[in-house]
C-alpha positions in Angstrom: -8.4 23.5 -24.6 -7.9 26.9 -26.1 -7.4 28.6 -29.5 -6.2 32.1 -30.1 -9.7 33.6 -29.6 -11.8 30.8 -28.1 -12.0 28.6 -25.0 -13.1 25.0 -25.7 -14.3 23.5 -22.5 -16.7 21.1 -20.8 -20.3 22.2 -20.4 -21.6 24.2 -17.5 -25.1 24.5 -16.2 -25.2 28.1 -17.4 -24.7 27.0 -21.0 -28.0 25.2 -21.2 -30.2 28.2 -21.6 -28.3 29.9 -24.4 -27.7 26.5 -26.0 -31.5 25.8 -26.0 -32.2 29.2 -27.5 -29.7 28.4 -30.2 -31.2 25.0 -30.9 -34.7 26.6 -31.1 -33.5 29.1 -33.8 -34.9 27.9 -37.2 -31.9 29.5 -39.1 -29.3 27.7 -36.9 -31.2 24.5 -37.3 -31.9 24.9 -41.0 -30.1 21.8 -42.1 -31.5 19.6 -39.3 -35.0 17.9 -39.5 -36.4 20.2 -36.8 -35.6 22.8 -34.1 -35.1 21.4 -30.6 -37.2 21.8 -27.5 -35.5 22.8 -24.3 -35.8 19.2 -23.1 -34.2 17.8 -26.3 -31.4 20.4 -26.0 -30.7 19.5 -22.4 -30.7 15.8 -23.2 -28.1 16.5 -25.9 -25.9 18.3 -23.4 -26.3 15.2 -21.1 -25.2 12.9 -24.0 -22.3 15.1 -24.9 -21.1 15.1 -21.3 -21.5 11.3 -21.1 -19.3 11.1 -24.2 -16.5 13.0 -22.4 -16.7 10.5 -19.5 -16.6 7.5 -21.9 -14.1 8.6 -24.5 -12.3 11.6 -23.0 -13.4 13.9 -25.8 -16.6 15.2 -27.3 -18.3 18.4 -28.4 -16.6 21.2 -26.4 -18.7 24.2 -25.4 -17.2 27.3 -27.0 -16.8 30.7 -25.4 -15.2 33.8 -26.7 -11.9 34.5 -24.8 -12.1 37.6 -22.7 -15.9 38.1 -22.8 -16.9 34.5 -21.7 -19.8 34.6 -24.2 -21.1 31.1 -25.0 -21.4 30.8 -28.8 -22.1 27.1 -29.4 -20.0 23.9 -29.7 -17.2 22.4 -31.8 -15.6 19.0 -31.3 -15.6 15.3 -31.9 -18.6 13.1 -31.8 -18.7 9.3 -32.0 -21.3 8.4 -34.6 -22.9 4.9 -34.7 -26.0 5.5 -36.9 -26.4 2.9 -39.7 -24.1 3.9 -42.6 -21.3 2.3 -44.6 -18.6 4.4 -42.8 -19.8 4.1 -39.2 -18.8 3.7 -36.5 -16.7 6.9 -37.0 -15.6 10.0 -35.2 -17.0 13.2 -36.7 -15.8 16.7 -36.3 -18.8 19.0 -36.0 -19.8 22.4 -35.0 -23.0 24.5 -34.3 -22.8 28.2 -33.6 -25.3 30.8 -32.7 -26.0 33.2 -35.6 -24.2 36.1 -34.0 -21.0 34.0 -34.1 -21.3 33.2 -37.8 -18.8 34.8 -40.2 -16.0 35.3 -37.7 -14.0 32.2 -38.5 -14.8 30.6 -35.1 -15.9 27.3 -36.6 -12.7 26.7 -38.6 -10.5 27.9 -35.7 -12.1 25.5 -33.2 -12.5 22.7 -35.7 -8.8 22.8 -36.5 -8.0 22.5 -32.7 -10.5 19.6 -32.4 -8.9 17.8 -35.3 -5.5 18.3 -33.9 -6.7 16.9 -30.6 -8.2 13.9 -32.3 -5.1 12.9 -34.2 -2.4 14.0 -31.7 -4.0 13.3 -28.3 -6.8 10.7 -29.0 -4.8 8.8 -31.6 -7.5 8.6 -34.2 -6.7 7.2 -37.6 -9.5 9.1 -39.4 -12.0 11.9 -38.7 -15.1 12.4 -40.8 -17.6 15.2 -41.2 -21.1 15.0 -42.7 -23.8 17.4 -43.7 -26.7 17.8 -46.1 -25.8 18.4 -49.7 -27.0 22.0 -49.6 -25.1 23.1 -46.5 -22.4 25.1 -48.3 -21.2 26.9 -45.2 -20.3 23.7 -43.4 -19.0 22.1 -46.5 -16.6 25.1 -46.9 -15.3 24.6 -43.3 -14.7 20.9 -44.1 -12.8 21.8 -47.2 -10.8 24.5 -45.4 -9.9 21.8 -42.8 -8.3 19.8 -45.7 -11.0 17.2 -45.7 -11.8 15.4 -49.0 -15.0 14.1 -50.4 -15.5 11.1 -52.7 -19.1 11.4 -54.2 -19.2 7.6 -54.0 -19.3 7.9 -50.2 -22.4 10.2 -50.2 -25.3 8.6 -48.4 -28.9 9.0 -47.3 -29.0 9.8 -43.6 -31.1 7.1 -41.9 -32.2 9.4 -39.0 -33.7 12.0 -41.3 -37.4 11.4 -42.1 -38.0 9.8 -45.5 -39.0 12.3 -48.2 -37.2 15.2 -46.5 -34.9 17.3 -48.8 -32.3 16.8 -45.9 -31.9 13.1 -46.5 -29.0 13.2 -49.0 -25.7 13.8 -47.1 -22.1 14.2 -48.1 -19.2 12.6 -46.3 -15.8 14.3 -46.0 -12.8 12.4 -44.6 -9.4 13.5 -43.1 -6.4 11.4 -42.1 -3.4 12.6 -40.1 -0.5 14.1 -42.1 2.3 11.6 -42.4 
């Protein structure tokens, strides 16, 4: 899949090293419980690829059109952790710091959402983040997603006592 400036594609072996470096960056991982080791990062790529095989969609590797530079991922993830709204399909993104502020997350997320509704036939797409992650929340709002504070929840996979436990839930349904 492509956007005006990005190629959204399946993962390549060459993506693993820059992805691991991105996942080890404390600023990129600021709203996650911890940075990832190389092994954890590689296992995530393996799970992402398994999702493509199972569902036909997933978190696409992002590269900048023309340069081929790997900058992270954007796409659709099937979430099954214990929460009132799961199972659900979430639109998500993670970009290396040098790719921040260029509009890549919203550009790729719009394409992923369109894929989810038009090609995968999804009835709803959600997105979640920690309360304080204003950059991601801004992307969610620019996608047209809406938040009902009654849907906010404590993420069960975040260690108890962490300031990252409280999460917000945004929802989007296809235009009728």
